[in-house]
N, C-alpha and C positions, 0 to 999 in steps of 0.2 A: 318767650317759650323757647325752648330748645327744639330742634328738630332731631326725630329719632326714628329709627327703623325697629318695626315690631315683627316679632317672630313667634311661631308657637313651636315649642321645642318638647320632644318626648325624650324622657332617659330612664333607665333601669337601674334600680340599686343591684350591685352585686355584692353579696353577703357572704361572710366565712362563718359558716358552722351555725347560722341561725337564719331564720327565715322573716320576712317582711311582707305584712300585709297593708296596703298594696306594695307592689315591687315595683311598679311601673307608674311614672307620673308625667303629666302633661303640665306645662308652664307656660306663661308668656313672659318673653325676654324682650326688653326695650334697650335698644342700643343706640346711646346717641351718636347722631350724624356730626360729622366734622364740619366746620365752617367752611362754606365756598373757598375754593383757592388754597386751603391748608392742606397737608398731608391728610392722606384718607379720605379726602372729600368726594372721589370718584367711586367709593363703596358701590354705589348704585350702578355703575357701569360695570365694575369687576364681578359682582356677586348675583347680580337680578337680569333676569331676560323676559319680557311680557309679563311681569308679575309674579314671576316663580324664580326659585333658587335655580340656578344655572349650572351648579356642580355641588350635587348633593354631599359628597365625600368632603369636599372641601370647608363648606360651611359647618357640616356637623364637626369638623375638626376645630373650626373657629369657635363653636359654640362649647365644645368641651373645654376650651381654654378660657372661656367666659365662665362657666359654671363650675368646673372641675370634677365634673362627672362624665363618665361615656354616656354619649347621646346618640340614640336611635332614629331621631328623625327631626327635620327642620323645615318648617314652611314660612314662607314669607307672608305677612298678613297687610301691613301698609307702612307708609311712610307718614308720621304725623307731623305737620309743619304748620306754621303760621304764615299769613300772606307775605309780610316783610321777607321772610326767611326763603320763602319760595320765589319771590322775586330776586333776592340775591342769588340763588342758585340758578335761576335762569340766566341772570346777567353774566355769571361765570362761566356758564355752558357756551355762551356766546363766543367766549374768548379762546375757546379750545378748538383748535384746527382740525383734529379727527373728527369733530362732529360736524357733518354736512347738512344735517337737517336743523330746523328751529328748534330752539330749547323744549318746547312744548311737545313736538314730536320726539325728541331724544328722551325726555322724562317718559313718554308714553311707552316708547319701544323698550324701556328698561323695567319700569314700575307698572305697565299696563294702567288699569284704571284705581290702582291702591295708593291714591295720595289721599290723604284726609286732611282738609285745610280747617285749622282752628283759629276761632276769633282773633 
């Protein structure tokens, strides 16, 4: 299994001269997590705090790039991860000097209780 961040994203269609019904949609977006130690692996640190999006405007902009539509809102749902990947993530967190707390605390600080470990 590949670890992935799961978000709920709301977007609205902007139409030209026609109407759409519905014009507003909510979807689930699954963003693959970078492998620990590779570029982008600190996404959780940069984008999330206590299980919430820490900069809504910035994450809406990212979601617009992912989806190619104007995004109204983004909420974080969970990090889906298997036990082996979670162990690798914890091991890599141990190597980062900026983290003074144990990996479990670091993950809780950024992801809250929104980690779902799959078999």
